[in-house]
Every structure is written in structure tokens, then in C-alpha cells.
C-alpha positions in Angstrom: 129.7 -1.1 -77.9 131.0 2.1 -76.6 130.8 5.1 -78.9 130.5 8.8 -78.9 126.9 8.6 -77.7 127.8 6.5 -74.7 130.5 8.9 -73.7 128.2 11.9 -74.0 125.6 10.2 -71.8 128.3 9.4 -69.3 129.4 13.0 -69.1 125.8 14.1 -68.5 125.1 11.6 -65.7 125.2 13.2 -62.2 127.7 12.1 -59.7 125.8 10.1 -57.0 128.0 11.5 -54.3 127.3 15.2 -55.3 123.6 14.8 -56.1 121.3 16.5 -53.5 119.3 14.2 -51.3 115.5 14.4 -51.5 114.6 14.7 -47.8 111.0 15.6 -48.1 108.1 17.0 -49.9 108.4 19.8 -52.5 107.1 22.3 -49.9 109.8 21.3 -47.5 112.4 21.7 -50.2 111.2 25.2 -50.9 111.5 26.0 -47.2 115.1 24.7 -47.2 115.8 26.8 -50.2 115.0 29.9 -48.2 117.9 29.2 -45.9 121.6 29.7 -46.4 121.5 32.3 -49.1 118.3 31.3 -50.9 116.4 34.3 -49.6 119.2 36.7 -50.4 119.2 35.5 -54.0 115.5 36.0 -54.4 115.8 39.5 -52.8 118.5 40.4 -55.3 116.3 39.1 -58.1 113.4 41.3 -56.9 115.7 44.3 -56.8 116.8 43.7 -60.3 113.2 43.3 -61.4 112.3 46.6 -59.7 114.9 48.5 -61.6 113.8 47.5 -65.0 112.3 50.0 -67.5 112.3 53.7 -66.7 112.8 53.1 -63.0 116.4 52.2 -63.4 117.0 55.9 -64.4 115.7 57.3 -61.1 117.8 56.1 -58.2 118.6 58.7 -55.6 122.2 59.0 -56.8 121.1 59.5 -60.4 118.5 62.1 -59.4 121.2 64.1 -57.5 123.4 63.8 -60.6 120.6 65.1 -62.8 120.0 68.1 -60.6 123.7 68.9 -60.5 123.9 68.6 -64.3 120.8 70.8 -64.7 122.3 73.6 -62.6 125.5 73.3 -64.5 123.7 73.7 -67.8 121.7 76.7 -66.5 124.9 78.3 -65.2 126.6 77.6 -68.5 123.6 79.0 -70.5 123.4 82.1 -68.4 127.1 82.7 -68.8 126.8 82.5 -72.5 123.8 84.9 -72.4 125.6 87.3 -70.1 128.5 87.7 -72.5 126.4 87.7 -75.6 123.9 90.3 -74.6 125.2 93.8 -74.5 123.6 96.9 -73.0 121.9 98.5 -76.1 121.4 102.0 -77.0 118.5 103.8 -75.4 115.1 103.2 -77.0 114.7 107.0 -77.2 111.1 108.0 -76.9 112.0 110.7 -79.4 111.1 108.0 -82.0 107.6 107.8 -80.7 104.9 108.3 -83.3 101.3 109.4 -83.1 98.5 107.0 -82.6 95.7 107.3 -85.2 92.1 106.6 -84.2 89.5 106.1 -86.9 85.8 105.5 -87.2 84.9 102.1 -88.5 84.7 103.4 -92.0 88.3 104.6 -91.9 87.6 108.3 -91.4 90.2 109.8 -89.0 88.7 110.6 -85.6 91.9 111.9 -83.7 95.6 111.7 -83.5 97.4 111.4 -80.2 100.9 110.6 -78.9 102.8 113.8 -78.1 105.3 112.9 -75.4 105.2 115.1 -72.3 108.5 114.8 -70.5 111.1 117.0 -68.8 114.3 115.3 -67.5 115.4 116.4 -64.0 118.5 115.7 -61.9 118.0 113.6 -58.8 118.9 116.5 -56.5 115.7 118.2 -57.6 113.6 115.3 -56.3 113.1 115.6 -52.5 114.7 112.8 -50.6 111.3 111.8 -49.1 109.8 111.5 -52.6 112.8 109.3 -53.7 112.2 107.1 -50.7 108.5 106.9 -51.5 109.3 105.3 -54.9 111.8 102.9 -53.4 109.3 101.9 -50.7 106.6 101.3 -53.3 108.6 99.3 -55.8 111.8 97.8 -54.4 112.6 98.2 -50.7 115.9 96.4 -51.2 117.0 98.7 -54.0 120.0 100.1 -52.3 121.4 96.6 -51.4 120.3 94.3 -54.3 122.4 93.5 -57.4 119.7 94.9 -59.7 117.6 91.9 -60.0 115.2 89.8 -57.9 115.7 86.1 -59.0 112.4 84.9 -57.6 110.6 87.9 -59.2 112.1 87.0 -62.5 111.0 83.4 -62.2 107.5 84.5 -61.3 107.5 86.8 -64.3 108.7 84.1 -66.7 106.2 81.6 -65.4 103.3 84.1 -65.6 104.2 85.1 -69.1 104.6 81.5 -70.4 101.4 80.3 -68.7 99.4 83.4 -69.7 98.6 84.3 -66.1 99.5 87.9 -66.4 102.6 90.1 -66.6 103.4 91.0 -63.0 106.7 89.6 -61.8 108.1 91.7 -58.9 110.6 93.6 -61.0 113.2 95.7 -59.2 113.6 99.4 -59.9 116.7 98.6 -62.0 114.7 96.2 -64.1 111.9 98.6 -64.7 114.4 101.3 -65.6 116.0 98.9 -68.1 112.6 98.0 -69.6 111.7 101.7 -69.9 115.0 103.0 -71.2 116.6 100.2 -73.2 113.9 97.7 -74.1 110.3 97.5 -75.3 107.2 97.0 -73.2 106.3 93.7 -74.8 105.7 90.8 -72.4 107.7 87.9 -73.8 110.1 85.5 -72.2 112.9 86.7 -74.5 112.4 90.3 -73.4 112.5 89.3 -69.7 115.7 87.3 -70.2 117.3 90.4 -71.8 116.0 92.5 -69.0 117.6 90.3 -66.4 121.0 90.3 -68.1 121.1 94.0 -68.9 119.9 94.8 -65.3 122.9 93.0 -63.8 125.3 94.8 -66.1 123.7 98.2 -65.6 123.8 97.7 -61.8 127.5 97.0 -62.1 128.3 100.0 -64.3 126.0 102.6 -62.8 125.5 104.0 -59.3 122.2 103.5 -57.5 121.6 107.3 -57.8 122.0 107.1 -61.6 119.6 104.2 -61.8 117.0 105.9 -59.6 117.3 109.1 -61.6 116.8 107.2 -64.9 113.8 105.3 -63.4 112.1 108.5 -62.2 112.6 110.2 -65.6 111.4 107.3 -67.7 108.4 106.0 -65.8 104.9 106.5 -67.2 102.3 108.1 -64.9 99.3 108.5 -67.2 97.8 111.8 -68.4 100.5 111.5 -71.2 103.2 112.3 -68.5 106.6 110.6 -68.7 108.9 111.2 -65.7 108.3 112.5 -62.2 108.5 116.2 -63.3 105.8 115.9 -65.9 103.7 113.9 -63.4 104.1 116.6 -60.7 102.8 119.1 -63.2 100.0 116.9 -64.4 98.7 115.8 -61.0 99.6 118.6 -58.6 100.3 121.6 -60.8 103.7 122.1 -59.3 107.4 121.3 -59.9 108.9 118.1 -58.6 111.0 120.2 -56.1 107.8 121.2 -54.3 106.2 117.8 -53.9 105.4 116.7 -50.4 106.0 113.2 -49.2 102.3 112.4 -49.4 102.1 113.6 -53.0 105.2 111.7 -53.9 103.6 108.5 -52.3 100.6 109.0 -54.5 102.7 109.3 -57.7 104.7 106.2 -56.6 101.4 104.3 -56.1 100.2 105.5 -59.5 103.0 103.9 -61.5 101.4 100.4 -60.9 98.2 101.3 -62.9 98.1 104.9 -64.1 94.7 104.9 -65.9 93.0 102.9 -63.2 94.5 104.9 -60.3 94.0 108.4 -61.8 91.8 110.0 -59.1 89.9 112.1 -61.7 88.5 109.0 -63.4 88.9 106.2 -60.9 85.9 104.2 -59.9 85.0 103.9 -56.2 86.8 100.5 -56.1 89.9 102.0 -57.8 90.0 104.9 -55.4 89.9 102.4 -52.5 92.7 100.4 -54.1 95.0 103.4 -54.7 94.3 104.7 -51.2 95.4 101.3 -49.8 98.5 101.4 -51.9 99.3 104.9 -50.8 99.1 103.8 -47.2 101.2 100.8 -48.1 104.0 103.1 -49.4 104.0 105.3 -46.3 104.0 102.3 -44.0 107.0 100.8 -45.8 108.7 104.2 -45.4 108.2 104.0 -41.7 109.5 100.4 -41.6 112.6 101.5 -43.4 113.1 104.4 -41.0 112.6 106.9 -43.8 109.5 108.5 -42.2 108.7 109.4 -38.6 105.7 107.4 -37.3 104.2 110.6 -35.7 104.4 112.4 -39.1 102.9 109.4 -40.8 100.0 109.3 -38.4 99.0 112.8 -39.3 99.1 112.5 -43.1 96.0 112.7 -45.2 95.5 111.5 -48.8 96.4 114.4 -51.1 93.8 114.5 -53.9 95.3 115.5 -57.3 94.0 118.4 -59.4 91.7 117.9 -62.3 93.6 117.0 -65.5 94.0 119.2 -68.6 93.0 117.0 -71.6 95.4 116.8 -74.5 94.6 119.2 -77.4 92.6 117.9 -80.3 90.3 115.8 -78.2 87.5 118.2 -77.7 83.8 117.3 -77.9 83.2 113.5 -77.9 86.6 112.6 -79.5 88.4 112.4 -76.1 85.7 110.1 -74.6 85.9 107.8 -77.6 89.7 107.7 -77.5 89.8 107.0 -73.7 87.3 104.2 -74.1 89.4 102.6 -76.8 92.6 103.0 -74.7 91.0 101.5 -71.7 89.8 98.5 -73.7 93.3 97.9 -75.2 94.8 98.1 -71.7 92.2 95.5 -70.5 93.1 93.2 -73.4 96.8 93.2 -72.4 98.4 96.1 -74.2 100.4 98.1 -71.7 99.9 101.8 -71.2 103.5 102.4 -72.1 103.1 100.6 -75.4 100.1 102.8 -76.3 101.9 106.0 -75.2 104.9 105.1 -77.3 102.7 105.5 -80.3 102.6 104.1 -83.8 99.2 102.4 -83.5 96.3 102.6 -86.0 93.2 101.9 -83.9 89.9 101.5 -85.7 86.8 101.9 -83.6 83.4 100.3 -84.0 81.7 103.7 -84.0 79.2 104.3 -86.8 79.5 108.0 -87.8 75.8 108.4 -88.6 74.7 106.9 -85.3 77.3 108.9 -83.4 76.0 112.1 -84.9 72.4 111.1 -84.1 73.4 110.5 -80.4 75.4 113.7 -80.1 72.5 115.7 -81.5 69.9 114.1 -79.3 71.9 114.5 -76.1 73.0 118.1 -76.9 69.4 119.2 -77.6 68.0 117.3 -74.6 70.5 118.7 -72.2 70.9 122.3 -73.4 68.7 123.0 -76.4 65.5 123.4 -74.5 66.9 125.4 -71.6 65.2 128.8 -71.5 65.6 131.3 -68.8 68.0 131.6 -65.9 66.6 128.8 -63.8 66.4 126.4 -66.7 70.0 127.1 -67.6 71.0 126.4 -64.0 69.1 123.1 -64.1 70.9 122.2 -67.3 74.3 123.1 -65.8 73.6 120.7 -62.9 72.7 117.8 -65.1 75.2 115.5 -66.9 74.2 113.0 -69.6 75.8 109.7 -70.7 74.8 107.1 -73.2 76.1 104.0 -75.0 74.5 102.3 -78.0 75.4 98.7 -78.9 74.7 96.3 -81.6 73.5 93.2 -79.7 74.5 90.8 -82.5 78.2 91.4 -82.1 78.6 93.7 -79.0 80.1 96.6 -81.1 79.6 100.0 -79.6 78.1 102.1 -82.5 77.7 105.4 -80.6 78.9 106.8 -77.3 78.2 110.1 -75.5 80.5 110.9 -72.5 79.5 114.4 -71.7 79.2 117.9 -73.1 82.9 118.2 -73.9 85.9 116.1 -73.0 88.0 119.2 -72.4 85.5 120.6 -69.9 84.3 117.4 -68.2 87.2 114.9 -68.2 85.2 112.0 -66.6 83.2 110.1 -69.1 79.5 109.8 -68.1 79.3 106.8 -70.4 81.7 104.7 -68.4 81.5 106.1 -64.8 79.9 103.7 -62.4 79.3 105.8 -59.3 75.6 106.5 -59.6 72.8 104.2 -58.4 71.0 102.2 -61.1 67.7 102.2 -59.4 64.7 100.4 -61.2 66.7 99.4 -64.3 68.3 96.7 -62.1 64.9 94.9 -61.6 65.2 92.7 -64.7 68.5 91.4 -63.3 66.8 90.3 -60.1 64.0 88.7 -62.1 66.5 87.0 -64.4 68.3 85.5 -61.4 65.1 83.9 -60.1 64.1 82.5 -63.5 67.6 81.3 -64.4 68.2 79.6 -61.1 65.0 77.5 -61.6 65.6 76.9 -65.3 69.1 75.6 -64.8 68.5 74.2 -61.4 71.6 76.0 -60.0 72.5 75.4 -56.4 72.5 78.7 -54.5 73.0 79.5 -50.8 70.4 82.3 -50.9 68.6 84.8 -53.0 71.2 87.5 -52.6 74.0 85.2 -53.8 71.9 84.2 -56.8 71.4 87.9 -57.8 75.0 88.6 -57.3 76.1 85.6 -59.4 73.7 86.5 -62.2 74.7 90.2 -62.2 78.4 89.2 -62.4 77.6 86.7 -65.2 75.9 89.5 -67.1 78.9 91.7 -66.8 78.2 94.0 -63.8 80.8 94.8 -61.2 79.6 93.2 -58.0 82.6 94.2 -55.8 81.6 97.8 -55.2 78.6 97.3 -52.8 74.9 97.2 -53.2 74.5 93.5 -53.2 74.6 92.9 -49.5 71.0 93.3 -48.4 67.5 92.6 -49.7 66.7 96.3 -49.6 69.7 97.4 -51.6 69.0 94.8 -54.2 65.3 95.6 -54.5 66.0 99.4 -54.8 69.0 99.0 -57.1 71.4 100.9 -54.8 74.5 99.5 -56.5 76.4 101.7 -59.0 77.0 101.0 -62.6 77.6 102.7 -65.9 75.6 103.2 -69.1 78.2 101.0 -70.9 77.8 98.1 -68.4 74.0 98.3 -68.4 74.0 98.4 -72.2 75.9 95.1 -72.1 73.4 93.6 -69.6 70.4 94.4 -71.7 72.3 93.3 -74.9 72.7 89.9 -73.2 68.9 89.8 -72.8 68.5 90.6 -76.4 71.1 88.0 -77.4 69.2 85.1 -76.0 71.1 85.1 -72.7 74.7 85.0 -74.1 76.9 87.5 -72.4 77.6 90.6 -74.5 80.5 92.8 -73.4 80.4 96.1 -75.2 83.5 96.6 -77.3 84.7 99.8 -79.1 87.9 98.6 -80.7 87.5 96.9 -84.1 91.2 96.5 -84.7 94.6 97.8 -83.4 97.8 97.5 -85.5 101.3 98.8 -85.2 103.5 97.7 -88.1 103.3 93.9 -88.2 102.0 93.8 -84.6 98.3 93.3 -84.0 96.6 93.6 -80.6 94.4 90.6 -79.9 90.8 91.5 -79.0 88.6 89.2 -76.9 85.3 88.2 -78.3 82.5 90.6 -77.3 80.0 87.8 -77.3 81.0 85.2 -74.8 79.7 82.4 -72.7 76.1 81.9 -71.7 75.1 84.3 -68.9 71.6 83.1 -68.3 69.3 80.5 -69.8 68.0 81.4 -73.2 64.3 81.0 -72.2 65.0 83.1 -69.2 66.3 85.9 -71.5 63.2 85.6 -73.7 61.0 85.9 -70.7 62.8 89.0 -69.6 62.3 90.5 -73.1 58.6 89.7 -73.0 58.2 91.3 -69.6 60.2 94.4 -70.7 57.9 94.7 -73.8 54.9 94.7 -71.5 56.7 97.1 -69.1 58.0 99.4 -71.8 56.5 102.9 -72.0 53.8 103.2 -74.8 55.1 106.7 -75.6 58.6 105.3 -76.3 57.0 102.6 -78.6 55.0 105.1 -80.5 58.1 107.3 -80.9 60.4 104.6 -82.4 57.5 103.1 -84.4 58.9 99.5 -84.0 58.9 96.7 -81.4 61.0 97.6 -78.4 61.6 96.5 -74.8 62.9 98.6 -72.0 63.0 99.7 -68.4 63.4 103.1 -66.9 63.2 104.9 -63.6 64.8 107.3 -61.1 67.3 106.1 -58.5 66.3 106.0 -54.8 68.5 109.0 -54.0 67.0 111.0 -56.9 70.5 111.6 -58.3 70.1 109.6 -61.5 67.4 108.9 -64.1 67.8 105.9 -66.5 66.2 104.4 -69.5 67.7 101.2 -71.0 65.8 99.9 -74.0 66.3 97.8 -77.1 64.9 96.8 -80.4 66.0 93.5 -82.0 68.9 95.4 -83.7 70.0 98.1 -81.3 70.5 98.4 -77.5 70.9 101.8 -75.9 71.4 102.9 -72.3 70.7 106.6 -71.5 71.3 108.3 -68.2 71.0 111.7 -66.6 73.1 112.4 -63.6 72.9 115.2 -61.0 76.3 116.8 -60.6 77.4 120.2 -59.1 79.0 122.1 -61.9 81.7 123.5 -59.6 82.5 120.8 -57.0 81.7 117.8 -59.3 79.8 116.2 -56.4 76.6 114.3 -56.9 73.4 116.2 -56.3 69.6 115.6 -56.7 68.3 115.9 -60.3 66.1 118.9 -61.1 63.4 118.6 -63.7 65.1 115.5 -65.2 62.9 112.6 -64.4 61.8 109.5 -66.3 59.8 111.2 -69.0 62.9 113.3 -70.0 65.3 110.4 -70.2 62.8 108.2 -72.0 62.3 111.0 -74.6 66.1 111.1 -75.2 66.2 107.3 -75.7 63.2 107.4 -78.1 64.5 110.4 -80.2 67.9 108.8 -80.6 66.6 105.3 -81.5 64.2 106.8 -84.1 67.1 108.8 -85.7 69.6 105.9 -85.5 67.3 103.4 -87.1 65.8 105.8 -89.7 65.4 104.0 -93.0 66.1 100.6 -91.5 63.1 98.2 -91.7 61.6 97.3 -88.4 62.6 93.9 -87.0 60.5 91.6 -84.7 61.6 90.0 -81.5 61.8 86.2 -81.7 60.2 83.9 -79.1 62.8 81.2 -79.8 61.1 79.2 -82.5 62.4 81.5 -85.2 58.9 82.1 -86.6 56.5 83.6 -84.0 57.0 87.3 -83.1 56.4 88.3 -79.5 53.2 90.4 -79.3 53.7 94.1 -78.8 51.2 96.8 -77.6 51.6 98.7 -80.9 51.9 97.6 -84.5 55.3 98.5 -85.9 55.6 100.6 -89.0 58.3 101.2 -91.4 60.0 104.5 -90.5 
């Protein structure tokens, strides 16, 4: 009986004439399937499978389309920014305020911030000096549209990634930053700088822009503009500057505090001399300077500075140390010079008074007779006292008077350290074994340890066994106080810090931690302390009446005498330097050997810790004191 089911089965039955013939095994059938389009079908299937998921969005055509769209968006965004950002009013430095520096208890130490500027027309600036600035900062200045796109990209990337603030800005961009914007290093400010620079270049002549740049740049020594700089560095008007002097001022703009010849370290003097040569060589390349004239030029050393009023005595040294620390932490010199900051130092007034009294009496108080006074005049003193627990500088002595001796003896690093470097050499040996550090040789181990402890290892003295053994490298009382504070702090690196806080309105300058990563193994640091207790002078121990560790000595060239010592709660580096009172050149010390510098350390430490119970050194267990040659007493 035929029904719906039978009809359905009939429709499903294959037509015998159209059915494929089975001509072989399954393997052979697969082989036949690869012919006549079978392979192409599978290839298309594989292509479809490859383009599944995220891969389907990244064909070559689509990538090109994405790039075109991205450029279109960037151009659109820039167009919007270009028409939405106007050239603002000048940020008039007339609004600049004083900076207020205080001791850690809030007592005012000093006020600074008076703007030193005299605007001049471009025709007063010699053509060679104009060309020196262009050669230093922006050789394409006279041809470019006011911006360097690649420089802007570098600046934005460096700012966003935290790799620094240098971005190859043109003279126009620097003028815009100085005159219209702030010195803050943010992506927003850099975008504004780019747009405004383009507009300023269109609206103003190159001469107007160069004049503005020269009159708004900061040169250090509280000097804004090339006229004030000419007065501050060469004691002459800008009209009278030579090409060589102009080249130095052009080189100075990059890092005014670092490149100021009066306070520059040997390394900084080498760097600014190199940049001075770079400026002059660029002038020759641009056909602005005759090669024969260039060959005969010599570096023109600037005159000694005249310190700002109100910074006499130790105030100027303290303010300079704080400024340099802020600059190192990322606050620009222009931002500081613009004023408005309240900067609280870590200086303890009582300890500062004790250090000043001790150094003053030690240097001048005992000088009797003509010869003694002459010896005192040829001796400079410097000292830094640090709390090893937190790295805070509690007292600093930079010299007899900031207004008479501008270069701080507390931070200068041009005198040999002599025997006080021996503990670093010992620490390198112990630490290498304790931490099983791979080293190429002994010298590299010493250099690595010195760097880890905070010393500058790029200025020479680490190249030979003799120089290392004799301590022929230069360093400062501040650096050495940090090295010995690291020994006292169980091997963790202590970087002396003088800024407790810095605020301007709602803005706060971020300060790095003074106590950082491990410099040497903790047991190595304790072994150094034990050896320095045994090596310490008994007269110093008796004078301070408490456990102490220290090392002193006279440098190999007899130009410096050092004593760096510490109790569990105070580290102090004291140095005496031989310096000609007239020429400021280094000379051999007279009547200022180890006993004298040790006595200065002992007197200050006794005064600074008067009334504070004696503390014991710890051997690492937290219970057993390290033996000392004398029994400590309460002061």
C-alpha cells in the first residue's frame, strides 16, 4: 500500500545513474578527491579557518586602512587643537614671588627670589653671540617653522615614560615656554608649546623670536636674559661680549647650576668645555665663524660670582644645597627661580649652631700671630652631619662665609680623599665574597662598591691599584658622610638629603627616599664598623664619651685632611682643605694634620649629642653590643 511514507522514501532514494561509482579503496577515493577542484576547496577552507578570530582584522588592506584612519584622526585632532589654543598673555616674571627656606622646626632661614633682568634689543647683541646661541640650541632656526616634530615626539615619550625632560626643543619652543607657559614637564604643556610655537613663528619674525629667547632664558646666578648673564659671568655689558664668551653663555643654558664654572665639579667643567667646543664647531659648520679664528680661541673663564644679599654666613650654603637637591629631583631651575616655594630643610638649629661654632673656633679662633693667621687664611673647612637612620642632613658647614667663599666646601669634590677611602676597598672585598658577586678584577669590584655607596666613579682615581690604595680619587664631605652612613645603616645605601619638603600652593615637589637599596651585605657593613671601632682614635673616643667608629688621615698630596666618624645616631664628615686665599688654587696644608681635624670632629660630636644618652652599636643580633676600647658614659 503506497502512502506518504513510501513516497518520502522514494524521493530520498538516489538515482542509480547519478550515484558515484566506488572504484577503489577509501584511500584511493581521497586521492581522487584531490583532483578537479577538491584541493582548491580545501585550500579555501584553510584560508577561511586562518582568518577566524582576531586575525580577520589584520589583513594588509585593513592595516593600511587603519594607518590612514589614524593619520586622519591625528590631523583632525591637531586641527581642533590649533584653532582652540590661542597665544596667551605673557606669564610675566613680575609675578614672581620669593622662595622661603626654613629650618626643620619652621624658623625662617632665608628668603630668595629677586629677579635680575634687563631687557635689551637684538642690535645690542653682537652677531657672533647671536649665532653662538643658534648654533648651540637650534641650527635650523632661521629655516624651520618653529617646531621640530621629532623633538616633540621624543619630549612627549620621555615625559610620559618618565625618562627625563629633554626633547630637542627649538629656540621658538623654548621662548614660548619661557615667555608664555610654565616650566612644568607635562604632556599637556608640551602640546600647548607645540601649537603656540607654530602660531608665534607665523606671527613674529625670527629676529623678534630670538630677541625674546635671549631676554627670557635663565642662566643661573639669578640672572634672566643675556644682559644679566653678561654682567653676572663676565662683568660687562652684552655689547662687549666676545664670541667665546657668548659660546660659554650659550652652553650654560643647558644646565646653569651644573655648568657654572665657579662651582662646577671637575666632571662638569669637562662637560661644559666640551659643549663650548661643540658650539664653536657648529658655528664653523654654518659658516658663521672662520676656521682660523676658531683654532686660536681659548676657553674664557668667567669671573667669580657675587652672592645674592641676605645669604651671608652659612645661609647661602644651605640654600644652595637645597636648590641643587630639588633640581636633581626634577624641579627645573626656572621653576625655582620663578619663586613661590616654601622649602623646609632637615637642618637642626642646635646641631647647626654647634657645627658652626666648632669649625669657626677650629679654623680661626686659635690663630695667634702673623704666621698663624696666614696658615688659617690658607685653610678651608667643610663638614656635613647626617642622621644615619633616615639620611637627613642635620648640620652643614660650607666655609667661613658664603658671600666671601662662594664654593661650598661641604659639597665640592675636587680634593683627594686619602686614607678615608680604605674602608670602601675593604668593603668591596668582603661584599664580593659574601654575596658571591662575579667581578672581572679587584679594581672593578672597588669601583662597583664605591658607586653603590654613592660615590662618583667617573672623575678618575679608580683606574690603577696605586690610585685606589692611596685614595687619589676626589669626593666631598657630603658624599663621604653618605658612604659611612651606609656602613652605620647595615649596608643600605644612605644618600644625604637636606630637603624635608617643598611646596608651592597645591604643588609638592616629590623627594626620593634618602635610604635606598642595599649597597653592601649587612654583615660586611657590620665588619667594617667593627674594624673602624678598632681603628678609631682613642682620643676621639674619650672626647665624645660614647661608642664611635671612624677613620681619618691626610691625602697623599698633603692638600686635604679628613676625619669621618660615626656613633650609632650621628655620622659626620669633617675636612680641611689647603687653598690659596687669592687664586683659590689647591695648596699643601700647613699645621692642619690628622690631630686637628680629629679634634674638630670630636668637639662637634660631643656638643651635638650633649644630653642624649649614649647608644651602642649592634652586631646584628639586636642584643650584643660590639666591644669598644672605652666604656661609654652619659654626657
